[in-house]
C-alpha positions as CSV (number, residue, x, y, z in Angstrom):
1,M,75.7,-68.3,193.5
2,A,76.4,-68.1,189.8
3,Y,75.7,-65.0,187.7
4,A,75.7,-65.2,183.9
5,S,75.1,-62.4,181.4
6,R,75.7,-62.2,177.7
7,V,78.0,-59.6,176.1
8,G,76.9,-57.3,173.3
9,A,74.1,-55.0,172.0
10,E,70.7,-55.5,170.6
11,S,69.5,-52.1,169.3
12,W,69.1,-50.0,172.5
13,L,69.7,-52.8,174.9
14,L,73.3,-53.4,176.2
15,F,74.3,-56.6,177.9
16,D,77.3,-56.1,180.1
17,G,78.7,-59.6,180.7
18,G,80.8,-59.8,183.8
19,S,79.7,-63.4,184.5
20,G,81.1,-65.2,187.5
21,L,80.6,-66.7,190.9
22,A,79.8,-65.2,194.3
23,L,81.5,-67.5,196.8
24,P,80.2,-68.5,200.2
25,D,82.7,-66.2,202.0
26,G,81.6,-63.2,199.9
27,R,84.5,-63.2,197.4
28,W,83.7,-62.7,193.7
29,Q,85.4,-64.5,190.8
30,G,84.5,-63.6,187.3
31,G,85.1,-61.8,184.1
32,E,85.4,-58.2,183.1
33,A,82.3,-56.2,182.0
34,F,81.7,-55.8,178.3
35,Q,84.4,-58.2,177.3
36,E,83.8,-61.6,175.7
37,G,85.9,-64.6,176.7
38,S,86.1,-67.8,178.7
39,I,86.9,-67.9,182.3
40,V,87.8,-70.7,184.7
41,V,86.6,-70.1,188.3
42,D,88.2,-72.1,191.1
43,P,86.0,-71.9,194.3
44,V,88.9,-73.0,196.4
45,E,91.7,-70.7,195.4
46,P,91.4,-67.0,196.4
47,G,90.0,-65.0,193.6
48,R,89.9,-61.3,192.8
49,A,88.1,-59.3,195.5
50,W,84.9,-57.7,194.4
51,R,85.0,-54.1,193.6
52,R,82.5,-51.5,192.4
53,V,82.8,-50.7,188.7
54,E,83.0,-46.9,188.4
55,E,80.5,-45.3,186.0
56,G,83.2,-43.7,183.8
57,P,85.0,-46.9,182.6
58,W,81.7,-48.9,182.6
59,L,79.8,-46.4,180.6
60,R,82.7,-46.1,178.1
61,R,82.8,-49.9,177.6
62,A,79.0,-50.0,177.2
63,L,78.9,-47.4,174.5
64,V,81.9,-48.8,172.6
65,T,80.2,-52.2,172.7
66,G,76.9,-50.7,171.5
67,I,78.5,-48.9,168.5
68,R,80.5,-52.0,167.4
69,D,77.7,-54.5,167.8
70,N,74.9,-52.5,166.3
71,L,77.0,-51.7,163.2
72,A,78.0,-55.3,162.8
73,K,74.5,-56.7,163.2
74,Q,73.1,-54.2,160.7
75,G,75.7,-55.1,158.1
76,L,77.5,-51.7,158.5
77,E,81.2,-51.2,158.7
78,A,82.0,-47.5,159.0
79,V,80.5,-44.2,160.2
80,V,80.5,-40.5,159.3
81,L,79.7,-37.9,161.8
82,G,79.5,-34.1,162.1
83,L,82.7,-33.0,164.0
84,S,81.7,-29.6,165.2
85,G,84.5,-28.8,167.7
86,G,82.0,-29.3,170.5
87,I,81.9,-31.8,173.4
88,D,79.2,-34.1,172.1
89,S,80.7,-34.8,168.7
90,A,84.2,-35.0,170.2
91,V,83.1,-37.8,172.6
92,A,81.1,-39.6,170.0
93,A,84.1,-39.5,167.6
94,A,86.5,-40.9,170.2
95,L,84.1,-43.7,171.1
96,A,83.6,-44.6,167.4
97,V,87.4,-44.7,166.8
98,E,87.8,-47.0,169.9
99,A,85.0,-49.2,168.6
100,L,85.9,-49.4,164.9
101,G,89.4,-48.2,164.4
102,P,90.4,-44.8,162.9
103,D,90.2,-46.0,159.3
104,R,86.5,-46.6,159.6
105,V,85.5,-43.2,161.0
106,L,85.1,-40.0,159.0
107,G,84.5,-36.7,160.6
108,A,83.2,-33.6,158.8
109,A,83.4,-30.0,160.0
110,M,80.6,-28.1,158.2
111,P,80.8,-24.4,158.9
112,T,78.3,-21.8,157.9
113,R,78.6,-18.0,158.1
114,Y,78.1,-18.1,161.9
115,S,80.7,-20.8,162.7
116,S,84.0,-19.8,164.3
117,E,87.3,-20.8,162.9
118,E,88.2,-22.2,166.3
119,S,85.4,-24.8,166.0
120,A,86.8,-26.3,162.8
121,D,90.4,-26.1,164.2
122,F,89.4,-28.1,167.3
123,A,87.7,-30.6,165.1
124,E,90.7,-31.1,162.8
125,Q,93.0,-31.2,165.8
126,Q,91.1,-34.1,167.3
127,A,90.8,-35.9,164.1
128,R,94.5,-35.8,163.5
129,H,95.2,-37.0,167.1
130,L,92.8,-39.9,166.6
131,G,94.1,-40.7,163.1
132,M,90.5,-40.7,161.7
133,G,89.5,-39.2,158.4
134,F,88.5,-35.5,158.3
135,L,86.8,-33.2,155.8
136,R,85.8,-29.5,155.8
137,L,82.5,-29.1,153.9
138,D,81.1,-25.7,153.4
139,A,77.5,-25.9,154.6
140,D,76.8,-22.3,153.8
141,Y,76.3,-23.1,150.1
142,P,73.2,-25.3,150.6
143,F,72.0,-23.0,153.4
144,A,72.2,-20.0,151.1
145,G,70.3,-21.9,148.4
146,F,67.5,-22.6,150.8
147,A,67.4,-19.0,152.0
148,T,67.3,-17.7,148.4
149,S,64.4,-20.0,147.6
150,L,62.4,-18.6,150.5
151,E,63.4,-15.0,149.6
152,K,61.8,-15.4,146.2
153,V,58.4,-16.2,147.6
154,F,58.7,-14.1,150.8
155,P,60.6,-10.9,149.7
156,G,62.2,-9.0,152.5
157,R,62.0,-11.9,155.0
158,S,64.3,-11.6,158.0
159,F,66.6,-14.1,159.7
160,S,64.7,-16.4,162.1
161,L,64.6,-19.8,163.7
162,T,63.8,-21.1,160.1
163,D,67.4,-20.1,159.1
164,E,68.9,-21.8,162.2
165,N,67.1,-25.0,161.3
166,L,68.1,-24.7,157.7
167,Q,71.8,-24.6,158.6
168,S,71.4,-27.8,160.7
169,R,69.5,-29.5,157.9
170,S,72.1,-28.5,155.3
171,R,74.7,-30.2,157.5
172,G,72.5,-33.3,157.9
173,S,72.1,-33.5,154.1
174,L,75.8,-33.3,153.6
175,L,76.4,-36.1,156.1
176,M,73.9,-38.3,154.4
177,A,75.6,-37.6,151.1
178,L,78.9,-38.8,152.5
179,T,77.4,-42.3,153.2
180,T,76.8,-42.9,149.5
181,E,79.6,-40.7,148.0
182,P,82.0,-43.2,146.2
183,V,85.1,-41.1,147.1
184,A,84.2,-41.0,150.8
185,Q,83.4,-44.7,150.7
186,Q,86.8,-45.4,149.2
187,R,88.5,-43.5,152.0
188,L,86.6,-45.6,154.5
189,G,87.3,-48.8,152.7
190,T,83.7,-49.9,152.5
191,N,80.3,-48.9,151.0
192,R,78.5,-49.9,154.2
193,V,78.5,-46.5,155.9
194,A,76.0,-44.9,158.3
195,V,75.7,-41.5,160.0
196,L,76.4,-41.6,163.7
197,N,74.1,-39.3,165.8
198,T,76.0,-37.2,168.3
199,G,73.1,-35.7,170.4
200,N,72.8,-36.1,174.2
201,K,69.9,-36.7,176.5
202,S,69.6,-33.2,177.9
203,E,69.0,-31.9,174.3
204,A,66.6,-34.7,173.5
205,A,64.6,-34.1,176.7
206,T,64.1,-30.4,175.9
207,G,63.7,-30.8,172.1
208,Y,66.9,-28.8,171.6
209,F,67.8,-30.3,168.2
210,T,66.6,-30.0,164.6
211,L,64.5,-32.7,163.1
212,Y,66.2,-33.9,159.9
213,G,69.3,-32.0,160.8
214,D,71.4,-32.9,163.8
215,G,68.6,-35.4,164.7
216,I,69.6,-37.8,162.0
217,G,71.7,-41.0,162.3
218,A,71.6,-44.8,162.5
219,F,71.7,-44.7,166.3
220,S,72.7,-42.4,169.2
221,P,75.5,-43.5,171.5
222,L,75.0,-40.5,173.8
223,G,71.3,-40.3,173.6
224,D,70.7,-41.6,177.1
225,C,73.6,-39.5,178.6
226,L,72.8,-36.2,180.3
227,K,75.3,-33.5,179.6
228,A,77.1,-34.1,182.9
229,R,77.8,-37.7,181.8
230,V,79.1,-36.5,178.5
231,Y,81.6,-34.3,180.3
232,A,82.6,-37.1,182.6
233,M,83.2,-39.4,179.7
234,A,85.3,-36.7,177.9
235,R,87.6,-36.6,181.0
236,D,87.7,-40.4,181.1
237,L,88.8,-40.4,177.4
238,G,91.9,-38.3,178.3
239,E,93.8,-36.9,175.3
240,A,91.3,-38.4,172.8
241,V,89.2,-35.2,173.5
242,P,91.1,-31.9,173.4
243,L,91.0,-29.9,176.6
244,G,89.9,-26.8,174.7
245,V,86.8,-28.6,173.6
246,I,85.9,-29.5,177.2
247,E,86.5,-25.9,178.5
248,R,84.7,-23.9,175.8
249,P,81.0,-23.0,176.1
250,P,78.7,-25.4,174.2
251,T,77.2,-23.7,171.1
252,A,75.4,-24.8,167.9
253,E,76.7,-21.6,166.2
254,L,73.5,-21.0,164.3
255,R,73.3,-17.3,165.0
256,P,75.8,-14.7,166.3
257,G,76.7,-15.1,170.0
258,Q,74.6,-18.2,170.5
259,T,75.3,-20.6,173.4
260,D,73.4,-23.6,174.5
261,E,73.1,-22.5,178.1
262,A,71.8,-19.1,177.2
263,S,69.1,-20.7,175.1
264,L,68.2,-23.4,177.6
265,L,69.7,-23.2,181.1
266,P,73.1,-23.8,182.6
267,Y,73.6,-27.6,182.3
268,A,74.2,-28.1,186.0
269,Q,70.7,-26.8,186.7
270,L,69.1,-28.4,183.7
271,D,70.6,-31.8,184.5
272,A,69.4,-31.5,188.1
273,I,65.9,-31.0,186.9
274,L,66.0,-33.8,184.4
275,G,67.8,-36.1,186.7
276,A,65.0,-35.7,189.3
277,A,62.0,-35.5,187.0
278,L,63.0,-37.9,184.3
279,E,65.5,-40.4,185.7
280,A,64.5,-40.6,189.4
281,Q,60.8,-40.1,188.3
282,R,60.1,-37.8,191.3
283,P,56.6,-36.4,191.5
284,E,56.3,-32.9,189.9
285,E,54.9,-31.3,193.1
286,G,58.0,-32.3,195.0
287,L,60.6,-31.2,192.5
288,A,61.3,-27.9,194.2
289,D,62.3,-29.8,197.4
290,D,64.4,-32.2,195.4
291,L,66.3,-29.4,193.7
292,A,67.0,-27.8,197.1
293,L,69.0,-30.9,198.0
294,L,71.1,-30.6,194.8
295,L,71.6,-26.9,194.3
296,E,71.9,-23.8,196.4
297,G,72.0,-20.0,196.1
298,P,71.6,-18.4,192.7
299,A,71.8,-21.7,190.9
300,L,68.8,-23.0,192.9
301,A,66.9,-19.8,192.3
302,Q,67.6,-20.0,188.6
303,A,66.5,-23.7,188.4
304,L,63.3,-23.1,190.3
305,A,62.4,-20.1,188.0
306,A,63.0,-22.2,184.9
307,L,61.3,-25.4,186.2
308,P,57.9,-24.8,184.6
309,R,59.5,-24.0,181.2
310,I,61.7,-27.1,181.3
311,L,58.9,-29.4,182.3
312,G,56.8,-27.9,179.5
313,L,59.5,-28.6,177.0
314,L,59.8,-32.2,178.2
315,R,56.0,-32.7,177.7
316,R,55.7,-30.9,174.4
317,T,58.6,-32.4,172.5
318,E,57.7,-36.1,172.6
319,F,56.9,-36.0,168.9
320,K,60.4,-34.9,168.1
321,R,62.0,-37.6,170.3
322,R,59.9,-40.3,168.6
323,Q,61.7,-39.4,165.4
324,L,65.2,-39.6,166.8
325,P,67.6,-42.6,166.3
326,F,67.4,-45.0,169.1
327,A,69.8,-44.5,172.0
328,F,71.7,-47.1,174.0
329,K,70.0,-47.5,177.4
330,V,72.5,-46.7,180.1
331,S,70.3,-44.9,182.7
332,P,67.4,-46.1,184.9
333,K,64.9,-44.4,182.6
334,A,65.7,-44.0,178.9
335,F,63.6,-42.5,176.2
336,G,62.2,-45.1,173.8
337,A,60.5,-48.4,174.4
338,G,60.6,-48.1,178.1
339,R,58.9,-44.7,178.2
340,R,55.8,-44.7,175.9
341,I,54.3,-41.3,176.3
342,P,51.2,-40.5,174.1
343,L,52.1,-37.9,171.4
344,T,48.9,-36.0,172.0
345,A,48.5,-36.2,175.8
346,L,47.2,-33.1,177.6
């Protein structure tokens, strides 16, 4: 039996290649996944034994192929991305460098008054290790300008979610500026530059991102990867992602003491809920039993208590997801064309 599949990406669809023959005795002879080339198959001589392709290497090849192909087919040649010192941007940067080479990737640390020096240091450390371009842009200047404009019409206003979103949108504006800034283009060797989105599926599912801020980009390599997959890929990438980035608590640093897990839920519990409800499409009335198979003790209790809130976020934030860049489909159920949910459903 012959199996044939093309290699490459068409928007969110990734074609994995790996063409070959399944021989009568059960042996498999064929090519590698996500690699173009010509292969000669001899049905007589012993071939390579079939083996399962582990998700880590497969996923990495898929996303690298998606970045490279989508840029090429859109007439783009380089990317800029926010390099925050966090796990998502670190993985996205490593994949971009693998896909395009370090000279065509520019990372930007964009601290505001709530950012730690450690974050920018991790970002610069990774950029130097990968050999990619790196800038430190002060995002507090545009943020302060926005806040001052609001203060003039709302005297005495206090810090709120508005200010958190304004910081993210200040960073988004700076990233978009880099795509057309002649000096940045000169450093990248091309004027065909796009922003690479760095968000993950756990954030998209709960609406934990800022429209027109960290939600911008040409496309999203990690947009169909739950947080656990992002961590697994970081480990698969080895030294390309600093160990300190993997070990530190995820945080957007938009207010003092903020962490993602305090705002949402520990990612182990959150991904258990999203894996069952979203990817496995388990019925809502049976989710408690499904979670009991995945978690135990305090973690299970915490997930069950948060279940109504997380499912509510999943339902209410479809309008935000519809405005996200498309994500490469690497799971059984991705957001986008394969999941058309009405924006105004009850």
